[in-house]
CHARMM internal coordinates of N, CA and C (Angstrom, degrees):
IC EDIT
DIST 1 N 1 CA 1.4478
DIST 1 CA 1 C 1.5138
ANGL 1 N 1 CA 1 C 108.30
DIST 1 C 2 N 1.3165
ANGL 1 CA 1 C 2 N 116.69
DIHE 1 N 1 CA 1 C 2 N 136.79
DIST 2 N 2 CA 1.4552
ANGL 1 C 2 N 2 CA 120.85
DIHE 1 CA 1 C 2 N 2 CA 178.07
DIST 2 CA 2 C 1.5268
ANGL 2 N 2 CA 2 C 110.24
DIHE 1 C 2 N 2 CA 2 C -126.13
DIST 2 C 3 N 1.3217
ANGL 2 CA 2 C 3 N 114.74
DIHE 2 N 2 CA 2 C 3 N 149.26
DIST 3 N 3 CA 1.4579
ANGL 2 C 3 N 3 CA 121.36
DIHE 2 CA 2 C 3 N 3 CA 175.73
DIST 3 CA 3 C 1.5220
ANGL 3 N 3 CA 3 C 107.67
DIHE 2 C 3 N 3 CA 3 C -142.15
DIST 3 C 4 N 1.3261
ANGL 3 CA 3 C 4 N 116.93
DIHE 3 N 3 CA 3 C 4 N 117.65
DIST 4 N 4 CA 1.4648
ANGL 3 C 4 N 4 CA 121.14
DIHE 3 CA 3 C 4 N 4 CA 179.17
DIST 4 CA 4 C 1.5210
ANGL 4 N 4 CA 4 C 108.46
DIHE 3 C 4 N 4 CA 4 C -86.60
DIST 4 C 5 N 1.3476
ANGL 4 CA 4 C 5 N 116.17
DIHE 4 N 4 CA 4 C 5 N 121.98
DIST 5 N 5 CA 1.4618
ANGL 4 C 5 N 5 CA 121.20
DIHE 4 CA 4 C 5 N 5 CA 179.42
DIST 5 CA 5 C 1.5197
ANGL 5 N 5 CA 5 C 111.81
DIHE 4 C 5 N 5 CA 5 C -85.99
DIST 5 C 6 N 1.3491
ANGL 5 CA 5 C 6 N 117.03
DIHE 5 N 5 CA 5 C 6 N -40.14
DIST 6 N 6 CA 1.4615
ANGL 5 C 6 N 6 CA 119.39
DIHE 5 CA 5 C 6 N 6 CA -173.25
DIST 6 CA 6 C 1.5184
ANGL 6 N 6 CA 6 C 110.10
DIHE 5 C 6 N 6 CA 6 C -158.71
DIST 6 C 7 N 1.3257
ANGL 6 CA 6 C 7 N 116.10
DIHE 6 N 6 CA 6 C 7 N 139.40
DIST 7 N 7 CA 1.4665
ANGL 6 C 7 N 7 CA 122.82
DIHE 6 CA 6 C 7 N 7 CA 170.92
DIST 7 CA 7 C 1.5226
ANGL 7 N 7 CA 7 C 106.26
DIHE 6 C 7 N 7 CA 7 C -126.27
DIST 7 C 8 N 1.3300
ANGL 7 CA 7 C 8 N 115.86
DIHE 7 N 7 CA 7 C 8 N 123.72
DIST 8 N 8 CA 1.4640
ANGL 7 C 8 N 8 CA 121.21
DIHE 7 CA 7 C 8 N 8 CA 177.98
DIST 8 CA 8 C 1.5219
ANGL 8 N 8 CA 8 C 108.07
DIHE 7 C 8 N 8 CA 8 C -117.39
DIST 8 C 9 N 1.3362
ANGL 8 CA 8 C 9 N 116.85
DIHE 8 N 8 CA 8 C 9 N 115.85
DIST 9 N 9 CA 1.4618
ANGL 8 C 9 N 9 CA 121.99
DIHE 8 CA 8 C 9 N 9 CA 177.30
DIST 9 CA 9 C 1.5189
ANGL 9 N 9 CA 9 C 107.12
DIHE 8 C 9 N 9 CA 9 C -93.85
DIST 9 C 10 N 1.3186
ANGL 9 CA 9 C 10 N 116.04
DIHE 9 N 9 CA 9 C 10 N 125.71
DIST 10 N 10 CA 1.4599
ANGL 9 C 10 N 10 CA 122.66
DIHE 9 CA 9 C 10 N 10 CA -176.28
DIST 10 CA 10 C 1.5229
ANGL 10 N 10 CA 10 C 108.35
DIHE 9 C 10 N 10 CA 10 C -111.87
DIST 10 C 11 N 1.3163
ANGL 10 CA 10 C 11 N 116.46
DIHE 10 N 10 CA 10 C 11 N 98.40
DIST 11 N 11 CA 1.4592
ANGL 10 C 11 N 11 CA 120.39
DIHE 10 CA 10 C 11 N 11 CA -176.29
DIST 11 CA 11 C 1.5278
ANGL 11 N 11 CA 11 C 109.62
DIHE 10 C 11 N 11 CA 11 C 69.85
DIST 11 C 12 N 1.3389
ANGL 11 CA 11 C 12 N 115.51
DIHE 11 N 11 CA 11 C 12 N -149.69
DIST 12 N 12 CA 1.4601
ANGL 11 C 12 N 12 CA 120.26
DIHE 11 CA 11 C 12 N 12 CA -178.61
DIST 12 CA 12 C 1.5188
ANGL 12 N 12 CA 12 C 113.36
DIHE 11 C 12 N 12 CA 12 C -97.97
DIST 12 C 13 N 1.3386
ANGL 12 CA 12 C 13 N 117.72
DIHE 12 N 12 CA 12 C 13 N -8.78
DIST 13 N 13 CA 1.4692
ANGL 12 C 13 N 13 CA 118.32
DIHE 12 CA 12 C 13 N 13 CA -169.36
DIST 13 CA 13 C 1.5184
ANGL 13 N 13 CA 13 C 115.28
DIHE 12 C 13 N 13 CA 13 C -129.00
DIST 13 C 14 N 1.3167
ANGL 13 CA 13 C 14 N 118.99
DIHE 13 N 13 CA 13 C 14 N 8.25
DIST 14 N 14 CA 1.4711
ANGL 13 C 14 N 14 CA 119.91
DIHE 13 CA 13 C 14 N 14 CA -179.23
DIST 14 CA 14 C 1.5260
ANGL 14 N 14 CA 14 C 109.91
DIHE 13 C 14 N 14 CA 14 C -143.62
DIST 14 C 15 N 1.3416
ANGL 14 CA 14 C 15 N 114.87
DIHE 14 N 14 CA 14 C 15 N 152.24
DIST 15 N 15 CA 1.4613
ANGL 14 C 15 N 15 CA 120.40
DIHE 14 CA 14 C 15 N 15 CA 177.73
DIST 15 CA 15 C 1.5188
ANGL 15 N 15 CA 15 C 109.70
DIHE 14 C 15 N 15 CA 15 C -154.30
DIST 15 C 16 N 1.3244
ANGL 15 CA 15 C 16 N 115.44
DIHE 15 N 15 CA 15 C 16 N 155.25
DIST 16 N 16 CA 1.4620
ANGL 15 C 16 N 16 CA 123.13
DIHE 15 CA 15 C 16 N 16 CA 174.28
DIST 16 CA 16 C 1.5209
ANGL 16 N 16 CA 16 C 107.50
DIHE 15 C 16 N 16 CA 16 C -125.47
DIST 16 C 17 N 1.3300
ANGL 16 CA 16 C 17 N 115.96
DIHE 16 N 16 CA 16 C 17 N 143.26
DIST 17 N 17 CA 1.4600
ANGL 16 C 17 N 17 CA 121.57
DIHE 16 CA 16 C 17 N 17 CA -175.28
DIST 17 CA 17 C 1.5206
ANGL 17 N 17 CA 17 C 109.05
DIHE 16 C 17 N 17 CA 17 C -135.86
DIST 17 C 18 N 1.3284
ANGL 17 CA 17 C 18 N 116.66
DIHE 17 N 17 CA 17 C 18 N 131.01
DIST 18 N 18 CA 1.4632
ANGL 17 C 18 N 18 CA 122.82
DIHE 17 CA 17 C 18 N 18 CA 174.00
DIST 18 CA 18 C 1.5211
ANGL 18 N 18 CA 18 C 107.73
DIHE 17 C 18 N 18 CA 18 C -115.30
DIST 18 C 19 N 1.3311
ANGL 18 CA 18 C 19 N 117.13
DIHE 18 N 18 CA 18 C 19 N 127.60
DIST 19 N 19 CA 1.4545
ANGL 18 C 19 N 19 CA 119.95
DIHE 18 CA 18 C 19 N 19 CA -179.90
DIST 19 CA 19 C 1.5179
ANGL 19 N 19 CA 19 C 111.17
DIHE 18 C 19 N 19 CA 19 C -147.03
DIST 19 C 20 N 1.3306
ANGL 19 CA 19 C 20 N 115.69
DIHE 19 N 19 CA 19 C 20 N 160.14
DIST 20 N 20 CA 1.4575
ANGL 19 C 20 N 20 CA 122.92
DIHE 19 CA 19 C 20 N 20 CA 175.81
DIST 20 CA 20 C 1.5239
ANGL 20 N 20 CA 20 C 107.55
DIHE 19 C 20 N 20 CA 20 C -117.68
DIST 20 C 21 N 1.3319
ANGL 20 CA 20 C 21 N 115.30
DIHE 20 N 20 CA 20 C 21 N 137.61
DIST 21 N 21 CA 1.4680
ANGL 20 C 21 N 21 CA 121.31
DIHE 20 CA 20 C 21 N 21 CA -179.95
DIST 21 CA 21 C 1.5245
ANGL 21 N 21 CA 21 C 108.21
DIHE 20 C 21 N 21 CA 21 C -125.74
DIST 21 C 22 N 1.3216
ANGL 21 CA 21 C 22 N 116.18
DIHE 21 N 21 CA 21 C 22 N 127.22
DIST 22 N 22 CA 1.4570
ANGL 21 C 22 N 22 CA 121.52
DIHE 21 CA 21 C 22 N 22 CA 174.13
DIST 22 CA 22 C 1.5204
ANGL 22 N 22 CA 22 C 108.68
DIHE 21 C 22 N 22 CA 22 C -100.81
DIST 22 C 23 N 1.3401
ANGL 22 CA 22 C 23 N 116.31
DIHE 22 N 22 CA 22 C 23 N 131.89
DIST 23 N 23 CA 1.4708
ANGL 22 C 23 N 23 CA 120.82
DIHE 22 CA 22 C 23 N 23 CA -178.12
DIST 23 CA 23 C 1.5166
ANGL 23 N 23 CA 23 C 109.45
DIHE 22 C 23 N 23 CA 23 C -129.42
DIST 23 C 24 N 1.3237
ANGL 23 CA 23 C 24 N 115.35
DIHE 23 N 23 CA 23 C 24 N 145.00
DIST 24 N 24 CA 1.4625
ANGL 23 C 24 N 24 CA 121.14
DIHE 23 CA 23 C 24 N 24 CA 177.63
DIST 24 CA 24 C 1.5246
ANGL 24 N 24 CA 24 C 108.90
DIHE 23 C 24 N 24 CA 24 C -139.20
DIST 24 C 25 N 1.3075
ANGL 24 CA 24 C 25 N 115.45
DIHE 24 N 24 CA 24 C 25 N 151.63
DIST 25 N 25 CA 1.4606
ANGL 24 C 25 N 25 CA 120.19
DIHE 24 CA 24 C 25 N 25 CA 178.63
DIST 25 CA 25 C 1.5180
ANGL 25 N 25 CA 25 C 110.87
DIHE 24 C 25 N 25 CA 25 C -160.55
DIST 25 C 26 N 1.3043
ANGL 25 CA 25 C 26 N 114.87
DIHE 25 N 25 CA 25 C 26 N 170.63
DIST 26 N 26 CA 1.4634
ANGL 25 C 26 N 26 CA 119.98
DIHE 25 CA 25 C 26 N 26 CA 179.64
DIST 26 CA 26 C 1.5244
ANGL 26 N 26 CA 26 C 109.97
DIHE 25 C 26 N 26 CA 26 C -91.66
DIST 26 C 27 N 1.3347
ANGL 26 CA 26 C 27 N 115.42
DIHE 26 N 26 CA 26 C 27 N 154.91
DIST 27 N 27 CA 1.4631
ANGL 26 C 27 N 27 CA 121.31
DIHE 26 CA 26 C 27 N 27 CA 175.96
DIST 27 CA 27 C 1.5294
ANGL 27 N 27 CA 27 C 109.10
DIHE 26 C 27 N 27 CA 27 C -153.26
DIST 27 C 28 N 1.3179
ANGL 27 CA 27 C 28 N 116.19
DIHE 27 N 27 CA 27 C 28 N -176.24
DIST 28 N 28 CA 1.4644
ANGL 27 C 28 N 28 CA 121.30
DIHE 27 CA 27 C 28 N 28 CA -179.22
DIST 28 CA 28 C 1.5223
ANGL 28 N 28 CA 28 C 112.84
DIHE 27 C 28 N 28 CA 28 C -93.75
DIST 28 C 29 N 1.3413
ANGL 28 CA 28 C 29 N 117.53
DIHE 28 N 28 CA 28 C 29 N 13.91
DIST 29 N 29 CA 1.4614
ANGL 28 C 29 N 29 CA 121.54
DIHE 28 CA 28 C 29 N 29 CA -178.60
DIST 29 CA 29 C 1.5208
ANGL 29 N 29 CA 29 C 112.48
DIHE 28 C 29 N 29 CA 29 C -72.73
DIST 29 C 30 N 1.3170
ANGL 29 CA 29 C 30 N 115.02
DIHE 29 N 29 CA 29 C 30 N -178.11
DIST 30 N 30 CA 1.4626
ANGL 29 C 30 N 30 CA 122.53
DIHE 29 CA 29 C 30 N 30 CA -177.07
DIST 30 CA 30 C 1.5331
ANGL 30 N 30 CA 30 C 111.40
DIHE 29 C 30 N 30 CA 30 C -58.34
DIST 30 C 31 N 1.3222
ANGL 30 CA 30 C 31 N 117.54
DIHE 30 N 30 CA 30 C 31 N -45.15
DIST 31 N 31 CA 1.4628
ANGL 30 C 31 N 31 CA 120.67
DIHE 30 CA 30 C 31 N 31 CA -178.05
DIST 31 CA 31 C 1.5279
ANGL 31 N 31 CA 31 C 112.65
DIHE 30 C 31 N 31 CA 31 C -86.55
DIST 31 C 32 N 1.3186
ANGL 31 CA 31 C 32 N 118.13
DIHE 31 N 31 CA 31 C 32 N -16.41
DIST 32 N 32 CA 1.4510
ANGL 31 C 32 N 32 CA 121.55
DIHE 31 CA 31 C 32 N 32 CA 178.80
DIST 32 CA 32 C 1.5113
ANGL 32 N 32 CA 32 C 115.33
DIHE 31 C 32 N 32 CA 32 C 84.59
DIST 32 C 33 N 1.3420
ANGL 32 CA 32 C 33 N 117.39
DIHE 32 N 32 CA 32 C 33 N 2.66
DIST 33 N 33 CA 1.4525
ANGL 32 C 33 N 33 CA 119.95
DIHE 32 CA 32 C 33 N 33 CA 176.45
DIST 33 CA 33 C 1.5242
ANGL 33 N 33 CA 33 C 109.53
DIHE 32 C 33 N 33 CA 33 C -152.29
DIST 33 C 34 N 1.3242
ANGL 33 CA 33 C 34 N 115.16
DIHE 33 N 33 CA 33 C 34 N 164.14
DIST 34 N 34 CA 1.4529
ANGL 33 C 34 N 34 CA 120.58
DIHE 33 CA 33 C 34 N 34 CA 175.08
DIST 34 CA 34 C 1.5275
ANGL 34 N 34 CA 34 C 107.80
DIHE 33 C 34 N 34 CA 34 C -141.18
DIST 34 C 35 N 1.3203
ANGL 34 CA 34 C 35 N 116.02
DIHE 34 N 34 CA 34 C 35 N 157.26
DIST 35 N 35 CA 1.4648
ANGL 34 C 35 N 35 CA 121.40
DIHE 34 CA 34 C 35 N 35 CA 179.41
DIST 35 CA 35 C 1.5257
ANGL 35 N 35 CA 35 C 108.57
DIHE 34 C 35 N 35 CA 35 C -144.66
DIST 35 C 36 N 1.3154
ANGL 35 CA 35 C 36 N 115.45
DIHE 35 N 35 CA 35 C 36 N 143.30
DIST 36 N 36 CA 1.4574
ANGL 35 C 36 N 36 CA 122.55
DIHE 35 CA 35 C 36 N 36 CA 177.67
DIST 36 CA 36 C 1.5188
ANGL 36 N 36 CA 36 C 108.86
DIHE 35 C 36 N 36 CA 36 C -142.88
DIST 36 C 37 N 1.3189
ANGL 36 CA 36 C 37 N 116.13
DIHE 36 N 36 CA 36 C 37 N 158.50
DIST 37 N 37 CA 1.4597
ANGL 36 C 37 N 37 CA 122.17
DIHE 36 CA 36 C 37 N 37 CA 174.02
DIST 37 CA 37 C 1.5239
ANGL 37 N 37 CA 37 C 107.91
DIHE 36 C 37 N 37 CA 37 C -124.40
DIST 37 C 38 N 1.3181
ANGL 37 CA 37 C 38 N 115.83
DIHE 37 N 37 CA 37 C 38 N 136.43
DIST 38 N 38 CA 1.4563
ANGL 37 C 38 N 38 CA 122.61
DIHE 37 CA 37 C 38 N 38 CA -177.59
DIST 38 CA 38 C 1.5145
ANGL 38 N 38 CA 38 C 110.03
DIHE 37 C 38 N 38 CA 38 C -126.44
DIST 38 C 39 N 1.3527
ANGL 38 CA 38 C 39 N 116.63
DIHE 38 N 38 CA 38 C 39 N 144.56
DIST 39 N 39 CA 1.4490
ANGL 38 C 39 N 39 CA 121.39
DIHE 38 CA 38 C 39 N 39 CA 172.09
DIST 39 CA 39 C 1.5235
ANGL 39 N 39 CA 39 C 108.02
DIHE 38 C 39 N 39 CA 39 C -102.30
DIST 39 C 40 N 1.3293
ANGL 39 CA 39 C 40 N 114.97
DIHE 39 N 39 CA 39 C 40 N 140.61
DIST 40 N 40 CA 1.4597
ANGL 39 C 40 N 40 CA 122.52
DIHE 39 CA 39 C 40 N 40 CA 179.49
DIST 40 CA 40 C 1.5158
ANGL 40 N 40 CA 40 C 109.25
DIHE 39 C 40 N 40 CA 40 C -122.44
DIST 40 C 41 N 1.3354
ANGL 40 CA 40 C 41 N 115.31
DIHE 40 N 40 CA 40 C 41 N 138.58
DIST 41 N 41 CA 1.4683
ANGL 40 C 41 N 41 CA 122.49
DIHE 40 CA 40 C 41 N 41 CA 171.51
DIST 41 CA 41 C 1.5217
ANGL 41 N 41 CA 41 C 105.64
DIHE 40 C 41 N 41 CA 41 C -122.01
DIST 41 C 42 N 1.3447
ANGL 41 CA 41 C 42 N 116.90
DIHE 41 N 41 CA 41 C 42 N 119.04
DIST 42 N 42 CA 1.4580
ANGL 41 C 42 N 42 CA 121.06
DIHE 41 CA 41 C 42 N 42 CA -174.58
DIST 42 CA 42 C 1.5159
ANGL 42 N 42 CA 42 C 111.53
DIHE 41 C 42 N 42 CA 42 C -123.90
DIST 42 C 43 N 1.3339
ANGL 42 CA 42 C 43 N 115.35
DIHE 42 N 42 CA 42 C 43 N 147.18
DIST 43 N 43 CA 1.4556
ANGL 42 C 43 N 43 CA 122.15
DIHE 42 CA 42 C 43 N 43 CA 174.61
DIST 43 CA 43 C 1.5205
ANGL 43 N 43 CA 43 C 107.67
DIHE 42 C 43 N 43 CA 43 C -118.41
DIST 43 C 44 N 1.3317
ANGL 43 CA 43 C 44 N 115.46
DIHE 43 N 43 CA 43 C 44 N 133.47
DIST 44 N 44 CA 1.4600
ANGL 43 C 44 N 44 CA 120.86
DIHE 43 CA 43 C 44 N 44 CA -177.62
DIST 44 CA 44 C 1.5242
ANGL 44 N 44 CA 44 C 110.40
DIHE 43 C 44 N 44 CA 44 C -128.54
DIST 44 C 45 N 1.3369
ANGL 44 CA 44 C 45 N 116.39
DIHE 44 N 44 CA 44 C 45 N 153.06
DIST 45 N 45 CA 1.4552
ANGL 44 C 45 N 45 CA 122.25
DIHE 44 CA 44 C 45 N 45 CA 172.02
DIST 45 CA 45 C 1.5200
ANGL 45 N 45 CA 45 C 108.17
DIHE 44 C 45 N 45 CA 45 C -125.48
DIST 45 C 46 N 1.3117
ANGL 45 CA 45 C 46 N 114.32
DIHE 45 N 45 CA 45 C 46 N 150.87
DIST 46 N 46 CA 1.4674
ANGL 45 C 46 N 46 CA 119.22
DIHE 45 CA 45 C 46 N 46 CA -179.97
DIST 46 CA 46 C 1.5156
ANGL 46 N 46 CA 46 C 108.53
DIHE 45 C 46 N 46 CA 46 C -101.82
DIST 46 C 47 N 1.3202
ANGL 46 CA 46 C 47 N 115.16
DIHE 46 N 46 CA 46 C 47 N 123.71
DIST 47 N 47 CA 1.4571
ANGL 46 C 47 N 47 CA 122.27
DIHE 46 CA 46 C 47 N 47 CA 175.42
DIST 47 CA 47 C 1.5096
ANGL 47 N 47 CA 47 C 107.37
DIHE 46 C 47 N 47 CA 47 C -122.65
DIST 47 C 48 N 1.3211
ANGL 47 CA 47 C 48 N 116.63
DIHE 47 N 47 CA 47 C 48 N 119.40
DIST 48 N 48 CA 1.4650
ANGL 47 C 48 N 48 CA 122.40
DIHE 47 CA 47 C 48 N 48 CA -173.44
DIST 48 CA 48 C 1.5307
ANGL 48 N 48 CA 48 C 107.96
DIHE 47 C 48 N 48 CA 48 C 58.42
DIST 48 C 49 N 1.3217
ANGL 48 CA 48 C 49 N 119.08
DIHE 48 N 48 CA 48 C 49 N -118.58
DIST 49 N 49 CA 1.4642
ANGL 48 C 49 N 49 CA 121.18
DIHE 48 CA 48 C 49 N 49 CA -179.28
DIST 49 CA 49 C 1.5205
ANGL 49 N 49 CA 49 C 112.48
DIHE 48 C 49 N 49 CA 49 C -110.27
DIST 49 C 50 N 1.3408
ANGL 49 CA 49 C 50 N 118.72
DIHE 49 N 49 CA 49 C 50 N 19.68
DIST 50 N 50 CA 1.4608
ANGL 49 C 50 N 50 CA 121.77
DIHE 49 CA 49 C 50 N 50 CA -177.79
DIST 50 CA 50 C 1.5221
ANGL 50 N 50 CA 50 C 111.04
DIHE 49 C 50 N 50 CA 50 C -123.33
DIST 50 C 51 N 1.3463
ANGL 50 CA 50 C 51 N 115.84
DIHE 50 N 50 CA 50 C 51 N 143.37
DIST 51 N 51 CA 1.4601
ANGL 50 C 51 N 51 CA 122.07
DIHE 50 CA 50 C 51 N 51 CA 172.98
DIST 51 CA 51 C 1.5178
ANGL 51 N 51 CA 51 C 107.27
DIHE 50 C 51 N 51 CA 51 C -93.39
DIST 51 C 52 N 1.3359
ANGL 51 CA 51 C 52 N 116.50
DIHE 51 N 51 CA 51 C 52 N 129.38
DIST 52 N 52 CA 1.4583
ANGL 51 C 52 N 52 CA 122.47
DIHE 51 CA 51 C 52 N 52 CA -176.94
DIST 52 CA 52 C 1.5245
ANGL 52 N 52 CA 52 C 109.24
DIHE 51 C 52 N 52 CA 52 C -118.15
DIST 52 C 53 N 1.3178
ANGL 52 CA 52 C 53 N 116.33
DIHE 52 N 52 CA 52 C 53 N 129.53
DIST 53 N 53 CA 1.4578
ANGL 52 C 53 N 53 CA 122.48
DIHE 52 CA 52 C 53 N 53 CA 178.28
DIST 53 CA 53 C 1.5256
ANGL 53 N 53 CA 53 C 109.09
DIHE 52 C 53 N 53 CA 53 C -72.58
DIST 53 C 54 N 1.3411
ANGL 53 CA 53 C 54 N 116.87
DIHE 53 N 53 CA 53 C 54 N 125.36
DIST 54 N 54 CA 1.4647
ANGL 53 C 54 N 54 CA 119.82
DIHE 53 CA 53 C 54 N 54 CA 179.05
DIST 54 CA 54 C 1.5294
ANGL 54 N 54 CA 54 C 112.35
DIHE 53 C 54 N 54 CA 54 C -114.26
DIST 54 C 55 N 1.3304
ANGL 54 CA 54 C 55 N 117.29
DIHE 54 N 54 CA 54 C 55 N -17.23
DIST 55 N 55 CA 1.4604
ANGL 54 C 55 N 55 CA 120.18
DIHE 54 CA 54 C 55 N 55 CA -178.22
DIST 55 CA 55 C 1.5247
ANGL 55 N 55 CA 55 C 109.08
DIHE 54 C 55 N 55 CA 55 C -158.13
DIST 55 C 56 N 1.3480
ANGL 55 CA 55 C 56 N 115.39
DIHE 55 N 55 CA 55 C 56 N 141.82
DIST 56 N 56 CA 1.4660
ANGL 55 C 56 N 56 CA 119.40
DIHE 55 CA 55 C 56 N 56 CA 176.50
DIST 56 CA 56 C 1.5232
ANGL 56 N 56 CA 56 C 108.93
DIHE 55 C 56 N 56 CA 56 C -147.56
DIST 56 C 57 N 1.3239
ANGL 56 CA 56 C 57 N 114.97
DIHE 56 N 56 CA 56 C 57 N 140.42
DIST 57 N 57 CA 1.4688
ANGL 56 C 57 N 57 CA 122.25
DIHE 56 CA 56 C 57 N 57 CA 173.01
DIST 57 CA 57 C 1.5042
ANGL 57 N 57 CA 57 C 106.75
DIHE 56 C 57 N 57 CA 57 C -128.00
DIST 57 C 58 N 1.3130
ANGL 57 CA 57 C 58 N 116.62
DIHE 57 N 57 CA 57 C 58 N 146.35
DIST 58 N 58 CA 1.4611
ANGL 57 C 58 N 58 CA 120.05
DIHE 57 CA 57 C 58 N 58 CA 179.34
DIST 58 CA 58 C 1.5047
ANGL 58 N 58 CA 58 C 110.58
DIHE 57 C 58 N 58 CA 58 C -149.74
DIST 58 C 59 N 1.3009
ANGL 58 CA 58 C 59 N 114.87
DIHE 58 N 58 CA 58 C 59 N 161.04
DIST 59 N 59 CA 1.4565
ANGL 58 C 59 N 59 CA 122.41
DIHE 58 CA 58 C 59 N 59 CA 177.81
DIST 59 CA 59 C 1.5169
ANGL 59 N 59 CA 59 C 108.66
DIHE 58 C 59 N 59 CA 59 C -168.53
DIST 59 C 60 N 1.3198
ANGL 59 CA 59 C 60 N 115.84
DIHE 59 N 59 CA 59 C 60 N 164.31
DIST 60 N 60 CA 1.4600
ANGL 59 C 60 N 60 CA 119.52
DIHE 59 CA 59 C 60 N 60 CA 177.69
DIST 60 CA 60 C 1.5223
ANGL 60 N 60 CA 60 C 109.60
DIHE 59 C 60 N 60 CA 60 C -64.04
DIST 60 C 61 N 1.3253
ANGL 60 CA 60 C 61 N 115.68
DIHE 60 N 60 CA 60 C 61 N 145.00
DIST 61 N 61 CA 1.4653
ANGL 60 C 61 N 61 CA 120.15
DIHE 60 CA 60 C 61 N 61 CA 179.15
DIST 61 CA 61 C 1.5178
ANGL 61 N 61 CA 61 C 108.14
DIHE 60 C 61 N 61 CA 61 C -57.54
DIST 61 C 62 N 1.3234
ANGL 61 CA 61 C 62 N 116.55
DIHE 61 N 61 CA 61 C 62 N 133.46
DIST 62 N 62 CA 1.4613
ANGL 61 C 62 N 62 CA 121.83
DIHE 61 CA 61 C 62 N 62 CA -177.69
DIST 62 CA 62 C 1.5116
ANGL 62 N 62 CA 62 C 113.18
DIHE 61 C 62 N 62 CA 62 C 98.24
DIST 62 C 63 N 1.3434
ANGL 62 CA 62 C 63 N 117.68
DIHE 62 N 62 CA 62 C 63 N -14.64
DIST 63 N 63 CA 1.4655
ANGL 62 C 63 N 63 CA 120.75
DIHE 62 CA 62 C 63 N 63 CA 175.25
DIST 63 CA 63 C 1.5149
ANGL 63 N 63 CA 63 C 108.12
DIHE 62 C 63 N 63 CA 63 C -112.93
DIST 63 C 64 N 1.3141
ANGL 63 CA 63 C 64 N 116.64
DIHE 63 N 63 CA 63 C 64 N 166.72
DIST 64 N 64 CA 1.4671
ANGL 63 C 64 N 64 CA 121.43
DIHE 63 CA 63 C 64 N 64 CA -179.33
DIST 64 CA 64 C 1.5257
ANGL 64 N 64 CA 64 C 109.61
DIHE 63 C 64 N 64 CA 64 C -72.33
DIST 64 C 65 N 1.3415
ANGL 64 CA 64 C 65 N 116.70
DIHE 64 N 64 CA 64 C 65 N 138.17
DIST 65 N 65 CA 1.4713
ANGL 64 C 65 N 65 CA 121.51
DIHE 64 CA 64 C 65 N 65 CA 178.19
DIST 65 CA 65 C 1.5122
ANGL 65 N 65 CA 65 C 110.19
DIHE 64 C 65 N 65 CA 65 C -61.51
DIST 65 C 66 N 1.3395
ANGL 65 CA 65 C 66 N 116.03
DIHE 65 N 65 CA 65 C 66 N 147.16
DIST 66 N 66 CA 1.4663
ANGL 65 C 66 N 66 CA 121.64
DIHE 65 CA 65 C 66 N 66 CA -176.92
DIST 66 CA 66 C 1.4941
ANGL 66 N 66 CA 66 C 111.94
DIHE 65 C 66 N 66 CA 66 C -105.68
END
COOR INIT
IC SEED 1 N 1 CA 1 C
IC BUILD
């Protein structure tokens, strides 16, 4: 699951994006699954007609992004 909090377009060739991603999967634990939510802060540049990711930081929701 994804949720975009903010998109900031800086001029014609740069952008910043803040989003939250929820992930779940199976494991060998008591309940058989685990779930976490992470926040992402990304920096992108536009080259020709494509946006290219140049930097990303992430961390668990509630902690500071890395």
